[in-house]
N, C-alpha and C positions, 0 to 999 in steps of 0.2 A: 188090166188089174185095177181094182177099185176097193173102196172101203164099204164094209157092211154097215148100214145105218138103220136105226130104229127111231120111232117117235116117242118122245117123253110124254107119258100120260098126264103129267102135271101141267106142262107148259105147251105141249103140242109141237115143240121144236124138234128138228131132226138132230140126233146125236150119233157120233161115231162109236162103233163097238170095239174098235181096235183090231178087227179081223180084216185082213186084206185077201181078196180072192177075185177071180174073174166071174162074170155073170153066169156063164155056162156051167162052171164047176159048182157054183153056189146052187144053181137049180138042180143039179144032179145029187146033191147031198141028201141024206135021209132027213126026215123031220126030226128036229131037235129043239131044245130050248136052252137058253143061256141067261146070264146075268151080266149087266153092264152098269158101271158107275156113271151117273149123270153129272156132268160138270155144271149144269144149270141149277138143278135143285139139290144137288149134293146127296142124293140117295141112290141105292142100287135098284135097277128095274129088271124084272124078269121078263123075257120075251121069247116068242116062238119064231122059228125061221119063216113061217108064212107071213109074219108081220114085218119082216125086214126086207131091205132091198140093197142092191150094190150101186153105190154112187161112183160113177166114173166121170170126173170133171170135164174132160175133153168131149165126151159124148153128150153131156147135157148142154155144154156151150154150143156145140154144132147144132143140136136140135133147136135151141132158142134162136140161133141165126137163121135156120131154115124156116121156122115159124114166122119170124119177122119178115123174111123175104116174101112168103106166101101172102101175108096181110097186105103187102104193097101191090101185088099183082092184080 
């Protein structure tokens, strides 16, 4: 389970949408758009599902560790 994230068009920072879902379920959802309040620039951003991704903290940390290991080999 992870958090759906989008990129703030003003700052380029990743922002959470408040939607929790697993990657496979998110990929199976029909195309949709939504609106999320940005805590960085304090405005609402409209976004499409194709512009979003699911952030799963453990998965990212494992990938970073694997990449680091590969660089040393």
